[in-house]
C-alpha positions as CSV (number, residue, x, y, z in Angstrom):
1,M,5.4,195.2,174.3
2,T,8.7,196.6,172.9
3,R,9.9,194.7,169.8
4,S,13.5,193.4,169.6
5,S,15.8,195.2,167.1
6,S,16.2,191.9,165.3
7,S,12.6,190.7,165.3
8,P,10.5,190.8,162.2
9,A,8.8,194.1,161.4
10,A,5.1,194.4,160.7
11,D,5.8,194.4,156.9
12,G,8.0,191.3,157.1
13,T,11.4,193.0,156.9
14,Q,14.2,192.3,159.3
15,H,15.7,195.2,161.2
16,H,19.5,195.4,161.8
17,H,20.7,198.7,163.2
18,G,24.2,200.0,163.3
19,L,25.2,200.4,159.6
20,G,24.6,203.8,158.3
21,P,24.2,204.7,154.6
22,R,27.7,206.1,154.3
23,A,29.3,203.0,155.8
24,A,27.2,200.8,153.6
25,A,28.3,202.8,150.5
26,V,32.0,202.6,151.5
27,L,31.8,198.8,152.0
28,V,30.1,198.2,148.7
29,F,32.3,200.6,146.8
30,G,35.5,199.3,148.2
31,S,34.7,195.6,147.9
32,S,33.6,196.0,144.3
33,A,36.7,198.0,143.4
34,A,38.9,195.4,145.0
35,V,37.4,192.6,142.8
36,L,38.5,194.4,139.7
37,V,41.9,195.2,141.0
38,V,42.5,191.5,141.7
39,E,41.2,190.6,138.2
40,I,43.5,193.0,136.3
41,V,46.5,192.3,138.4
42,A,46.0,188.5,138.1
43,L,46.5,188.9,134.3
44,R,49.9,190.4,134.9
45,L,50.9,187.7,137.3
46,L,49.9,184.9,134.9
47,A,51.4,186.4,131.7
48,P,55.0,185.1,132.3
49,Y,53.7,181.6,132.6
50,L,50.6,181.5,130.3
51,G,51.3,184.4,127.9
52,L,49.2,187.5,127.5
53,T,46.8,186.0,125.0
54,L,43.1,186.3,124.3
55,E,42.6,182.9,125.9
56,T,44.4,184.0,129.1
57,S,42.4,187.2,129.3
58,T,39.1,185.4,128.7
59,M,39.9,182.8,131.3
60,V,40.7,185.4,134.0
61,I,37.6,187.4,133.1
62,G,35.4,184.3,133.2
63,I,36.8,183.2,136.6
64,A,36.2,186.7,138.0
65,L,32.6,186.8,136.7
66,T,32.0,183.3,138.2
67,A,33.3,184.6,141.5
68,I,31.0,187.7,141.4
69,A,28.0,185.5,140.6
70,A,28.8,182.9,143.2
71,G,29.6,185.5,145.9
72,S,26.4,187.5,145.2
73,W,24.2,184.4,145.4
74,L,25.8,182.8,148.5
75,G,26.2,186.1,150.2
76,G,22.5,186.7,149.8
77,R,21.5,183.3,151.1
78,L,23.8,183.6,154.1
79,A,22.5,187.0,154.9
80,D,19.0,185.5,155.2
81,Q,20.2,182.8,157.6
82,V,22.8,184.5,159.8
83,N,23.0,187.9,161.3
84,P,24.6,189.9,158.4
85,R,26.7,192.0,160.7
86,R,28.7,188.8,161.6
87,L,29.6,188.2,158.0
88,I,31.2,191.4,156.8
89,G,34.4,191.2,158.8
90,P,35.3,187.6,157.9
91,S,34.5,188.3,154.2
92,L,36.9,191.3,154.1
93,G,39.6,189.7,156.3
94,V,39.9,186.3,154.6
95,S,39.8,187.9,151.2
96,G,42.6,190.3,152.3
97,A,44.7,187.4,153.5
98,V,44.3,185.5,150.2
99,V,45.0,188.6,148.1
100,A,48.2,189.3,150.0
101,L,49.5,185.8,149.6
102,T,48.6,185.6,145.8
103,P,51.9,187.0,144.4
104,A,54.1,184.5,146.3
105,V,51.7,181.6,145.7
106,L,51.2,182.1,141.9
107,R,54.9,182.8,141.2
108,T,56.1,179.8,143.2
109,T,53.5,177.6,141.6
110,G,54.4,178.9,138.1
111,E,58.0,178.1,138.6
112,W,57.9,174.8,140.5
113,A,54.5,173.2,139.8
114,P,53.2,174.6,136.4
115,P,50.7,171.7,135.9
116,I,48.5,173.0,138.7
117,L,49.0,176.7,138.0
118,L,45.5,177.1,136.5
119,F,43.9,175.5,139.5
120,I,45.8,177.6,142.0
121,A,45.2,180.7,139.9
122,S,41.5,180.0,139.8
123,L,41.4,179.7,143.6
124,T,43.3,183.0,144.1
125,I,40.7,184.8,142.0
126,L,37.6,182.9,143.0
127,V,38.0,183.0,146.8
128,P,38.6,186.7,147.3
129,G,36.3,187.6,144.4
130,A,33.4,185.6,145.9
131,L,34.0,186.9,149.4
132,L,34.2,190.5,148.3
133,S,31.1,190.1,146.0
134,A,29.2,188.7,149.0
135,V,29.5,192.1,150.7
136,T,27.0,193.8,148.5
137,P,24.0,191.5,149.3
138,I,25.0,191.4,153.0
139,V,25.1,195.2,153.3
140,T,21.9,195.4,151.3
141,K,20.2,193.1,153.8
142,L,21.4,195.4,156.6
143,R,20.1,198.5,154.9
144,L,16.7,197.2,154.2
145,T,14.3,198.5,156.9
146,S,11.0,198.2,155.0
147,L,9.7,196.7,151.8
148,A,8.6,200.2,150.7
149,E,12.2,201.3,150.1
150,T,13.6,198.0,148.7
151,G,14.0,199.4,145.2
152,T,15.8,202.5,146.4
153,V,18.2,200.7,148.6
154,V,19.0,197.9,146.1
155,G,19.3,200.4,143.2
156,R,21.6,202.8,145.2
157,L,23.9,200.1,146.4
158,S,24.0,198.4,143.0
159,G,25.0,201.7,141.5
160,V,27.6,202.3,144.1
161,G,29.1,198.9,143.5
162,T,29.3,199.5,139.7
163,V,31.0,202.9,140.3
164,G,33.5,201.1,142.6
165,A,34.2,198.5,139.9
166,I,34.8,201.3,137.4
167,V,37.1,203.2,139.7
168,G,39.0,200.0,140.6
169,T,39.5,199.3,136.9
170,V,40.6,202.8,135.9
171,L,42.8,203.3,139.0
172,T,44.6,200.0,138.4
173,G,45.1,200.4,134.6
174,F,46.1,204.1,134.6
175,V,47.8,204.7,138.0
176,L,48.7,201.7,140.1
177,V,50.3,199.5,137.5
178,S,52.5,202.3,136.2
179,R,53.7,203.3,139.7
180,L,53.8,200.2,141.8
181,P,55.0,196.6,141.4
182,V,52.2,194.0,141.0
183,S,53.2,192.4,144.3
184,G,53.0,195.8,146.1
185,I,49.5,196.4,144.7
186,L,48.2,193.1,146.0
187,I,49.9,193.2,149.3
188,G,48.7,196.8,149.8
189,L,45.2,195.8,148.9
190,G,45.3,192.8,151.2
191,T,46.4,195.1,154.0
192,L,43.6,197.5,153.4
193,L,41.0,194.7,153.4
194,V,42.3,193.3,156.7
195,V,42.3,196.7,158.2
196,G,38.8,197.2,157.0
197,A,37.8,193.9,158.6
198,A,39.4,195.0,161.9
199,L,37.5,198.2,161.9
200,V,34.2,196.5,161.2
201,E,34.8,193.9,163.9
202,W,36.0,196.4,166.4
203,R,32.7,198.3,166.0
204,T,30.7,195.2,166.4
205,R,32.2,192.3,168.4
206,G,36.0,192.5,168.6
207,W,36.7,189.6,166.4
208,S,39.7,187.6,167.6
209,G,40.6,186.4,164.1
210,T,41.9,189.8,162.9
211,P,45.3,189.5,164.4
212,A,45.8,186.1,162.8
213,L,44.9,187.5,159.4
214,T,47.2,190.4,159.9
215,L,50.0,187.8,160.4
216,V,49.0,186.2,157.1
217,V,49.4,189.5,155.3
218,V,52.8,190.1,156.9
219,A,53.8,186.5,155.8
220,G,52.7,187.3,152.3
221,S,54.8,190.4,152.3
222,L,57.8,188.5,153.4
223,A,57.2,185.5,151.1
224,I,57.3,187.6,148.0
225,T,60.9,188.5,148.8
226,V,62.0,184.9,148.3
227,A,59.4,183.8,145.7
228,P,60.8,183.0,142.2
229,G,59.9,185.0,139.1
230,G,61.1,188.4,140.3
231,C,61.5,191.3,137.9
232,D,64.2,193.9,137.6
233,A,61.3,196.2,136.7
234,E,57.5,195.9,136.3
235,T,56.4,198.1,133.5
236,R,52.9,198.9,132.4
237,Y,52.8,195.8,130.2
238,H,55.6,193.4,131.4
239,C,57.6,191.8,134.1
240,A,61.1,192.8,132.7
241,R,64.6,191.6,133.4
242,V,68.0,192.2,131.9
243,V,70.3,189.2,131.9
244,A,74.0,189.5,131.3
245,D,75.6,187.1,128.8
246,P,78.2,185.0,130.6
247,D,80.0,184.5,127.3
248,R,80.1,188.1,126.2
249,D,80.9,190.9,128.6
250,S,78.9,193.5,126.7
251,G,76.0,191.2,125.8
252,R,72.6,191.7,127.4
253,T,69.3,189.9,127.0
254,L,66.0,191.7,127.6
255,V,63.5,189.2,129.1
256,L,59.8,190.3,129.1
257,D,57.3,188.0,130.9
258,G,59.8,185.1,130.8
259,V,60.4,185.3,127.1
260,R,63.7,186.5,125.6
261,H,62.7,189.5,123.4
262,S,66.0,191.2,122.5
263,Y,69.7,190.6,122.6
264,V,71.9,193.7,122.7
265,D,75.6,194.1,122.5
266,I,76.2,197.4,124.2
267,D,79.7,197.9,122.8
268,D,79.1,196.4,119.3
269,P,75.6,197.0,117.8
270,T,76.6,195.1,114.6
271,F,76.7,191.9,116.6
272,L,73.4,190.2,116.1
273,K,72.8,187.0,118.1
274,F,69.2,186.0,117.4
275,E,68.7,184.3,114.0
276,Y,65.7,186.2,113.0
277,V,67.5,189.6,113.5
278,R,70.3,188.4,111.3
279,A,67.7,187.4,108.7
280,I,66.1,190.8,108.8
281,A,69.6,192.4,108.4
282,S,70.3,190.1,105.5
283,V,67.0,191.1,103.8
284,V,67.6,194.9,104.3
285,D,71.3,194.7,103.3
286,A,70.3,192.9,100.0
287,A,67.5,195.3,99.2
288,F,69.5,198.6,99.6
289,P,73.0,199.7,98.6
290,E,75.6,199.1,101.2
291,G,76.0,202.0,103.7
292,E,73.0,204.0,102.2
293,P,71.2,205.9,104.9
294,L,67.5,205.0,105.2
295,A,64.3,206.6,106.6
296,A,62.9,203.7,108.7
297,H,59.9,203.1,111.0
298,H,59.9,200.3,113.6
299,L,56.7,198.8,114.9
300,G,57.9,197.6,118.3
301,G,61.2,198.5,120.0
302,G,62.2,196.0,122.7
303,G,65.9,196.4,123.1
304,L,66.2,198.4,119.9
305,T,68.6,195.9,118.4
306,F,67.9,196.6,114.8
307,P,67.7,200.4,115.0
308,R,71.1,200.3,116.6
309,Y,72.4,198.1,113.8
310,L,71.1,200.5,111.1
311,A,72.7,203.5,112.9
312,A,76.0,201.7,113.0
313,T,76.1,200.3,109.5
314,R,74.2,203.1,107.7
315,P,75.3,206.4,109.2
316,G,72.7,209.1,108.7
317,T,69.8,206.6,109.0
318,R,66.7,208.1,110.7
319,S,64.8,205.5,112.7
320,L,61.5,206.3,114.3
321,V,60.4,203.6,116.8
322,S,56.9,203.1,118.1
323,E,57.2,201.2,121.4
324,I,54.0,201.0,123.4
325,D,55.7,200.3,126.8
326,S,57.5,203.4,128.1
327,G,59.0,201.2,130.9
328,V,60.9,199.2,128.2
329,V,62.3,202.5,126.8
330,R,63.5,203.4,130.3
331,I,65.3,200.0,130.5
332,D,66.9,200.7,127.1
333,R,68.4,203.9,128.4
334,D,69.2,202.8,132.0
335,Q,70.4,199.3,131.5
336,L,71.0,198.6,127.8
337,G,73.3,201.5,127.0
338,L,71.0,203.5,124.7
339,R,72.5,206.9,124.3
340,S,71.1,210.0,122.6
341,Q,72.3,208.8,119.3
342,A,71.5,210.8,116.3
343,G,68.9,209.1,114.2
344,I,67.0,207.0,116.8
345,D,63.7,208.6,118.0
346,V,61.6,206.4,120.3
347,R,58.0,207.3,120.9
348,A,55.9,205.6,123.6
349,E,52.9,204.9,121.4
350,D,50.8,202.1,119.9
351,G,52.3,201.0,116.6
352,R,49.2,201.4,114.5
353,L,48.5,204.9,115.9
354,G,52.1,205.7,115.1
355,L,51.7,204.7,111.5
356,R,48.7,207.0,111.1
357,R,50.9,210.0,112.0
358,L,53.4,209.3,109.2
359,D,53.2,211.1,105.9
360,A,52.5,209.0,102.7
361,G,55.7,207.8,101.0
362,S,57.9,209.0,103.8
363,R,59.8,205.8,104.6
364,D,62.2,203.5,102.8
365,L,61.8,200.7,105.3
366,V,59.1,199.6,107.9
367,V,60.2,196.9,110.3
368,G,57.4,194.9,112.1
369,D,58.7,193.5,115.4
370,A,55.9,194.1,117.9
371,F,54.7,191.4,120.2
372,G,51.9,191.4,122.8
373,G,52.6,188.3,125.0
374,V,53.3,185.5,122.6
375,S,52.0,186.9,119.3
376,V,51.9,189.9,117.0
377,P,49.2,192.2,118.2
378,W,46.2,191.3,116.0
379,H,45.5,194.9,115.0
380,L,48.9,195.1,113.2
381,T,48.2,192.0,111.1
382,T,45.2,193.0,109.1
383,V,44.6,194.2,105.6
384,E,43.8,197.7,106.9
385,A,46.9,197.9,109.0
386,L,49.1,196.6,106.2
387,T,47.5,199.1,103.8
388,D,48.7,201.8,106.1
389,V,52.2,200.3,106.1
390,R,52.1,200.4,102.3
391,R,50.9,204.0,102.4
392,V,53.9,205.3,104.3
393,L,56.4,203.4,102.2
394,N,57.9,205.2,99.1
395,E,57.9,203.7,95.7
396,G,60.8,201.3,96.4
397,G,60.0,200.9,100.0
398,L,60.3,197.6,101.9
399,Y,58.3,196.0,104.7
400,V,59.9,193.3,106.7
401,A,58.4,191.6,109.8
402,N,59.1,189.0,112.4
403,L,56.4,186.3,112.8
404,I,56.2,183.5,115.4
405,D,54.0,180.5,114.9
406,H,54.0,176.8,115.7
407,G,52.6,173.5,114.5
408,G,50.7,173.9,111.3
409,L,51.7,177.6,111.0
410,A,48.1,178.7,110.5
411,F,48.7,182.2,111.6
412,A,51.8,182.7,109.5
413,R,50.0,181.4,106.4
414,A,47.1,183.8,107.1
415,E,49.4,186.7,107.6
416,V,51.4,186.0,104.4
417,A,48.1,185.7,102.5
418,T,47.1,189.0,103.9
419,L,50.3,190.6,102.8
420,S,50.0,189.1,99.3
421,E,46.6,190.8,99.1
422,T,48.2,194.1,100.0
423,F,51.6,194.2,98.2
424,E,52.7,193.3,94.7
425,H,55.6,191.1,95.8
426,V,55.9,189.0,98.9
427,A,58.7,186.5,100.0
428,L,59.2,184.4,103.1
429,V,62.4,183.6,105.0
430,G,62.8,180.7,107.5
431,A,64.0,177.3,108.2
432,P,63.5,175.1,105.1
433,A,61.1,172.8,106.9
434,D,59.0,175.7,108.0
435,I,58.5,177.3,104.6
436,G,57.9,174.1,102.7
437,L,61.3,173.7,101.0
438,D,62.2,170.5,102.9
439,P,59.1,168.2,102.8
440,T,61.1,165.4,104.4
441,A,61.7,167.3,107.7
442,S,59.0,168.0,110.3
443,S,58.2,171.6,111.1
444,D,58.3,172.7,114.7
445,G,57.6,176.4,113.8
446,G,59.3,179.3,115.5
447,N,60.5,182.5,113.9
448,L,59.8,183.5,110.3
449,V,60.6,186.7,108.5
450,V,58.2,187.9,105.8
451,V,59.2,190.5,103.2
452,A,56.7,192.6,101.2
453,S,57.2,195.4,98.6
454,D,55.7,196.9,95.5
455,R,59.1,196.3,93.8
456,P,60.4,192.8,93.1
457,V,62.2,191.1,95.9
458,D,65.7,189.9,94.8
459,L,65.5,186.3,96.0
460,R,69.0,185.4,94.9
461,A,70.7,188.4,96.5
462,T,68.8,187.8,99.7
463,Q,69.8,184.2,99.8
464,E,73.4,185.1,99.3
465,A,73.2,187.5,102.2
466,L,71.5,184.8,104.4
467,D,74.2,182.3,103.5
468,A,77.0,184.8,104.3
469,R,75.6,185.1,107.8
470,Q,75.5,181.2,108.1
471,I,71.9,181.2,109.4
472,G,70.8,178.1,107.5
473,W,67.5,179.8,106.5
474,K,66.1,179.9,103.0
475,I,63.9,182.4,101.1
476,T,60.9,181.5,99.0
477,G,58.4,183.4,96.8
478,G,56.3,183.1,93.7
479,D,54.4,179.9,93.0
480,D,56.1,178.0,95.8
481,L,54.9,180.6,98.4
482,T,51.4,180.6,96.9
483,S,51.3,176.8,97.3
484,W,52.6,177.2,100.9
485,I,49.8,179.7,101.7
486,G,47.1,177.3,100.5
487,D,43.6,178.4,101.3
488,A,44.5,180.6,104.3
489,Q,41.9,183.2,105.1
490,L,42.7,186.9,105.0
491,L,43.0,188.8,108.3
492,T,40.9,192.0,108.5
493,D,39.9,194.4,111.3
494,D,36.5,192.6,111.3
495,Y,38.0,189.1,111.5
496,A,41.5,188.5,112.9
497,P,41.5,185.5,115.2
498,V,45.3,185.6,115.7
499,D,45.3,183.9,119.1
500,Q,43.1,181.1,117.9
501,L,45.3,180.5,114.8
502,L,48.4,180.1,116.9
503,Q,49.2,176.6,118.1
504,P,49.6,176.0,121.8
505,Y,52.4,178.2,123.1
506,R,55.8,176.8,124.0
507,P,58.2,179.3,125.6
508,R,61.1,180.3,123.4
509,S,62.8,183.5,122.2
510,S,60.7,186.0,120.3
511,Q,63.8,186.9,118.4
């Protein structure tokens, strides 16, 4: 008697014809790549609302791994109970619809219902991640024709899935994000998944659900046009907007991931709006003779507010800027009026790598103003990084940096302690309550400016410069600063828990 194609084989393995090795490889490769695309892009969608911190990254990675584990387990169980060929199309189609809706859903939730953002974000990663991860065990079930080749089939498809995940990661990080908006990536991916589902179902049973899911993808594409949280530009690292100042015709604010990073007056670079920039200007003006040109290096560029100030007030100053985000540099040129001024050279590079390229003793001034999400990138805060800063400064050189912290200021104390280990003289500028000069007032934290040099810092001259700008900030050093630091631990390349030291983030200006 002839055996049915779906009846058990003599060795106990189920037969399901119709899925060749190439089709199986394409399905496993594509679904695995899609999971990693969703994971990486989800980080960028959440950054404006949660910050790009270690905790945010860890949460997204954890959710994605949970989705992979759950999908693999459930997909394997379902494949043993239902004809696997009936599962592939729905898995691809439903995941595609969810992915296409994700940008509009997350941005709308982030703006209008932030308390449930984490829950909604978890679902938008878990659902497509689990459905896509279920494809591998389903396809594996279809490809197994005998127990004798189990190891070969499972190993081959597992390898194909891993390669797919690698390609998805590299393609997203190096190509897609730099060329396409985040919403475009997810809507495009959702469309591909629904098209894949339609092809699978067309070859099997003409699934009637495909047109409905296609409408969902179209709806997601339309919804993103009215969803809040739009960007003027999506760079490799940020959702960026330039906001005009209603009170100053030439004033512009650069907003990155929902945080005000820079204020630039296009017509008057000597106008400094943010308090911390005025504090840095006061420190530098007190440390160097008026009008004297400087050789400066800037870790982080943003709107290039301070390099422009130096060019305007100290003609002949040479400012080299390390700005990791080339998209921000384009915004500086296209929307913030940066012209080919003599003396400002911007390089799209990591700040620490930029430091390594500088000659010893080649700079009068190094300005630290780099932020990754809501904090100074940890690798710029360590003894090793600051030792490199000290190396490039000349004998009378000055390092001045912007710090942001909240609550108990644990990170700021640790960073000042680290600077005190590296430089001979350190001082701290900030609101009196934040730097311990007004014990009767509570400290809410915010911006602080730290100053370090191997020459003494003139506290009196700096305070006079601060007072002249009517900032209301004070400067402290010596024993008072040592007492403020307390027992804060040094930050090193081996131990720099910057994100953990920061208090829970509350959105505010980084400048």
